[in-house]
Every structure is written in C-alpha cells, then in structure tokens.
C-alpha positions in Angstrom: 43.4 12.1 4.7 45.0 8.7 4.7 43.6 5.5 3.3 42.3 4.2 6.7 40.5 7.5 7.4 39.0 7.5 3.9 37.7 3.9 4.4 36.2 4.8 7.8 34.5 7.8 6.3 33.1 5.8 3.4 31.9 2.9 5.7 30.2 5.3 8.0 28.2 6.9 5.2 27.3 3.4 3.8 26.0 2.6 7.3 24.0 5.8 7.3 22.6 5.0 3.9 21.5 1.5 5.0 19.7 3.0 8.0 18.0 5.6 5.8 16.8 2.8 3.5 15.3 0.9 6.4 13.6 4.0 7.6 12.3 4.7 4.1 10.9 1.2 3.8 9.2 1.5 7.2 7.7 4.9 6.4 6.4 3.6 3.1 4.7 0.8 5.0 3.2 3.3 7.5 1.9 5.5 4.7 0.3 2.6 2.9 -1.3 1.4 6.2 -2.6 4.9 6.8 -4.1 5.1 3.3 -5.7 1.7 3.7 -7.3 2.8 7.0 -8.5 5.9 5.3 -10.2 3.9 2.6 -11.8 1.6 5.1 -13.1 4.6 7.1 -14.5 6.2 3.9 -16.2 2.9 2.8 -17.8 2.7 6.2 -19.0 6.3 6.1 -20.5 5.6 2.7 -22.2 2.5 4.2 -20.5 0.3 1.7 -20.7 -3.5 2.5 -17.8 -4.9 4.5 -17.5 -8.0 2.3 -17.0 -7.7 -1.4 -18.2 -11.2 -2.0 -21.8 -10.3 -1.2 -21.9 -7.3 -3.5 -20.0 -9.2 -6.2 -22.8 -11.7 -6.5 -25.3 -8.9 -6.9 -23.2 -7.2 -9.5 -22.6 -10.4 -11.4 -26.4 -11.0 -11.4 -27.0 -7.5 -12.9 -24.3 -8.0 -15.6 -25.8 -11.4 -16.4 -29.3 -9.9 -16.9 -27.9 -7.1 -19.1 -26.0 -9.6 -21.2 -29.1 -11.7 -21.7 -31.0 -8.6 -22.8 -28.4 -7.7 -25.4 -27.8 -11.2 -26.8 
C-alpha cells in the first residue's frame, strides 16, 4: 500500500465517520421527539392540564396555605 492509497483509505473512513455522527445526532433527536410525544399522550390520557401555569397557581396556593399553618 503506497502513501496515496493509505491517505485515500483514511479519508474515506473519516467521511464515513462524519456521516455516522450526523445520523447519530438525527436519531437522538428523533428518539427525544418520540419520548416527548409519548409523555404528552400519557398526560392527556391521565387528563392532566395542558398548561402548567394554571396548575402551578393552584399548587402555589396549597403550599402557601401549608406554610401559613406551620409558621
């Protein structure tokens, strides 16, 4: 194997590695998107509120009442 052939071989595998990295990043994004969608479906099946702000105000009110009872 001469030097030019060795460089060609190395460059080819570097290109393959770069493509694999892009595919891996894209697959990670797809997996995360699927997990997010699954969480949303689960929340809807449990009849959880769509907006966290509404339930946050209710929770804050409960914690405030508990704090007043303790102190």
